[in-house]
N, C-alpha and C positions, 0 to 999 in steps of 0.2 A: 304689231307690238304696241301694248299700252305703254303711255308715258304720262307726262304731266301737261295739264290743260288750264288755261284762264278762261273762264266763262263771265261775259259781263252781263249784268242784269239778271241773275241766278235766282231770284226769290219768287218769281211768279211765272205762270205760263209756260212759253216755251223753253226759256232759260231755265226754269226750276225742273223741268222734264229733261233737260239736257244734263243739268249737274247729277241728277239720279241715273240717267243712261250711261254717263261717262264712270260713275262711281261703281256702279254695279259689273262695267265692264274691266274694271281692274285699274282705271287711270287714277293718276294723284290729282284731285281737283280743287281748283281755287275758284271762288266766284265773288262777283261784286254785287253790291246793293247800296240803294241810296239811304232810305229811312226804315225799312221795314224790318227792325231788330228780331221782331217774334218770329216772322217768316225764315229769317235766316237762322236763328236759334233751332227752329224745327227742324230744318235740314240737317244741321250739325248733331242733333240727337240721332238722326237716323243713320248718317254718315260721320262718324265721330272723326276720321281722318281728313275731312273736307277742311277747307280754309275759307272763312268768310271774311271779305274786305269791304268795309264802308268808304263809299266815295262818290261823288259825282261824276260821270264820265265825260262830261261836258267841259271840265276844266283840266287843263294839261297837267298841271302840278299834281292833282289828286289822281289822274291815270297814272302818271308816272310812279307816284308813292304807291300804288296799288301794285303795279308790275313788280317794284323792288321788294314789297313784302311777299308776294306770291313766289319771287324767286328765292328769298331766305327760307321760306317754309318747304318748296317743293324742288328746289334747284332750278337749274335752267329750263325754261320751258320748251314745250315740244309742239304745242299746238294754242291757238287763240281763237275763241268764238265770239265774235262781235255781235252780241244779241240785244243789248240795251236798246231800248228804244221807247217813244212816246207817240200818241196818236191825238189827233184833236179835228172835230167835225165844225167848219165853219166856212161861209161863203168867202170866195176871193177878196171880193170888194171889202170885206169886213175885217180881213187878216190885218194886224199891225205888225209894226217892225219887230216888236217884242216877240209876237208869236212866230214869226219867221227865225228869228236868231235862236229862239229855245228849240225849236224843231230841227233846223240843222245843226244847231250845237250838239244835240244829245244824238240823233239819229246818224248823222254823218262824221261830224267832228269827233264824237266820241270814239267812233271805229278809227278814225285816224290817229288820235292820240294814242290808242292802246297798240295800234300796229307799230307806230313809231318806236314805242316804247320796247315791245317784245322783239323786234327784228334783229337787235343784236345777237340774241340766243340763238335764233334759227339761222342766220348767216354764219355764225361761228361753227355750228354743226353741220352746215351744209345740208340740212334737210328740215322739215316741218310742215305744219299745214296751218292755214288762216281760213275760217269759215265766216263770212259775214251773213248776216239775216236780214234779206231786203222783204218784198211783198209782191205778190201778184199785181197791187196797185202800182208798184214801179215799174210795171211792164205795161199795164192796160191804162194807166191813169185812173182817178177817182174824184168824181164830182163832190164838191164841197170839203175834199181833202188834198187840195192841190200841192200845199207846202209838204205834207206827208207823203205823197206821191212822188214829189221831187226829190225829197231826200231820201226815198228808198230806190228810185231810178239812179240816183248819184252813188249809191253804194254797189250798183251793177256795174257801173263804168269804172269805179275804183278797183273793184276786184278783178276785172279783166284786164285793166291797165298793170296791176301790180302782177299778175300771173305771168304776164308777158316780161315784164320786168325782173321778177326775182326768180323765174324758172332756172335761168343758168346757175342759180345758187342752190338748187335742189329743193326750192320751197313752192309748195303748191298753194294755189288762192282760188276758192270757190264760193259762189253765193247761193244760198237757199231761199227761195221765193214762196213762202207758204200762201195757201189761198184762204178759204173762211175756215177759221181754226176756232174751236171751242176753248176761249180763253177769256180772260176778264176784260180785256182790250175791246173784243168784238161783243162782249156783252152789254156794251154802251148803246148798241144798236137796238131797235124797237123789235118786238117779237115778229112782227110783219117782214121787217127787213131781213133778219135772219132765216125766216123761213123762204123767203124769195131767193136769197143767195143760196140757200141749200137746194131749193129746187132747179137752181140754174146750173149746179154742179152735177155733171154727168153721173157720178156715183150715188147722187141723191141724199147726200148727208153732210155735215161739217166734219172736217178734220179733226184730230186730236194733236195735243202738243206732243204726246208720246210719239206719234208717227214722224213729226218734224225733227225732233229730237234724234230717232233713229238714223235718219238721213245725215245729219249732222256728225253723228259718230262715225257713220260709214265714210264721209268724207275725209275725215281725220284719221282714219285707220290705214293700215297698209293694204287693205284691200282695194283702196282708191289711190294706189300709188301711181297710176297714170291717167290721172284726172286732175285738171287744171284749167282754169279760165272759164268754167261752165257755171250757168245758172240753171239750179235744179228746181224745179216748179213741184211743189207739194201741194196740190190743188185739187185732187181728185177729178182732174180734166176742166176745171172752170176754165 
């Protein structure tokens, strides 16, 4: 049964596809964005009942404000999708403290802040779903992206731990680990790198943001009512 969902990082890539997938499935949707007002506005033109919330997920006070605003507009939340994330390619020896702080602040602590803020709704209802968006690199590791891979691996550990802790409250927590997906984030790679990664994928192509979004939607739906603590790879077999 559709309910209300908050999706972080909803204006591009997987997040944008998730906003569209949930809205088309009849969910009441709120999504966050940091700066891209034009992209947020274009979503609202297509889905007039969606709610756009500006804020930096790495700041706890802004996360709490976004959740409070979503609650006012949608009522108590039924699901949370922690999708907001950043990437950076840099040799480990060249990474600065600021690089690490920003990467972990957005990718890991952003999820922590939103989960903390949304949990009272889910615990009160004794049901609900949380989905975090990790990466195949959080499982396999990634050369020249050690801080990115570490932040994504941390999301897997966080999700599995919360699944065990929150299961008795009827709350499901799962993680999606996309592979090589055709998004702006991967567009930073060279054409040769993209081609090589696609060739290393058994299905022989990059995935789409929509394919990942459908997996997230499934995990939040009643069709996944007995699935928790899992890391689902949407990787084409990579």
